[in-house]
C-alpha positions, 0 to 999 in steps of 0.5 A: 392083086391086091397088095399093102403099102406101108402108110409112111404119114401114119407109121410116122405119126406112130414112131412120133407118139411113141417116142414122145411117151418115151420122153416122158417117162424119161424126164422123170430121171434127173439127168444126173442120174442116166446110165448108159444101158450097156458098155464095154470096157476096152476097143471096139474094132466093127467087121467090114469096116474100114479107117477111112470109113464114117459110121453113124451110131444111132442110140448111142445114148451117152457115149460110152460104146460110139467113143470106144470104136476103133479106127473110123470116124464117128457121128453119135446120135440118140433121141434123146436130147440129155444123152446126146448132151452128156455125149458131146460132153464128155467125148466130143473131141472122139466124135465127127460130129453129134445130133439128135436124131431117131434110127428112122429119121437119120439124115441121109447124109452119105455115110459109109455105114450105121452102127448100133449096139443096143438096137431096140429103136428097130423093134417092129419097125422093119421099115429100117432096112431099106432106108439104111440101106439107100441112106448108107454107102455100104449097110449098117451093123447091128450088135445082136445081143439079147434082140433075136426078135428084132435081129430075126425080122432085120433079117427077113428084110433084108433078104429080100434085098439079096442081103445075106447078114454075116455075124462076127463074135467077139469076146469084150470086156462088158456089161449091160448096165455099169455105173462105175461102182459094181453094179453087174460086174463087167466081164469078158463075154461074146458079142455078136456084130452083125453085118448087113452089106448092101451091093449096088442092086439091093441100094437101086431096090431100096432106093425104089422102095423108099420112094414108093412107100413116101410117094404112093401112101401120100395119094390114097383116098380111102385107104386106096391108091388108083391105078393113075397114081401108080402108072405115074410114080412108076414112069417117073422112077422110070422102071418096068411093071414087073420091077413095080410089082416087085417092088409092091410084093417086097413091101407087103410082105414086110408089112405082113411080117407078124410084130409082137407088141412089147407092152402086151398085157393081157386086153392089149393086143399079142401082135401090132399092124403096120399102118398100110393102104391098098393098092391093086396091080 
């Protein structure tokens, strides 16, 4: 049977180009005028997170959200160095560390949880799920807020690993945009925090899939992977043929998801396709 395997190199190149376009557009905004996309004006208690845990916040922007998390140790990150610099200057004493990193390329330091209040970087990047599961001890948490489309795809991929996302709603004093001058006034609103908690089985499957994606796609010739390369990797992983087939099935389903083009304008395609190579198994 033929399966689609994510072309990891092309996916990273595509991500890099998207990030470069975003950074170029952001450069037009002076650093002193950068505003937080969303703000919560009271302590945030993340569900399932203990005081002894370490949480890495991605897409944390200028730090208003990450600095307000109550309890665990916090590592703040964002893909924009200017936002990270602002967060470090304003809230540095509240953090265990700060770094410039994109959501998918976060270092695999074994933090307990990954978290984002504004998970827009995950739109059209379902391969974040196995990477997040494998690089954290317990899983990841996102705010559902206006991100239903992103949440739906993340949930579908998580279910492939036996993860049933659980949502916990909290009423918090918040605003989508707040500049300190009353713009978009603060109000008590219900915010859903969705927990993707991974067990040992999910972490093992995610680790296999990450390795298959990263190593096999690099071996492709003319868009196809040879049987020899598949068998070599299977022996390296120490898994059965059925387990290898299971990995291909999960990755194929993930790559086959219909992804919306958020830049859809007339002639541009309404849906996006993830870059892939083929394997027969």
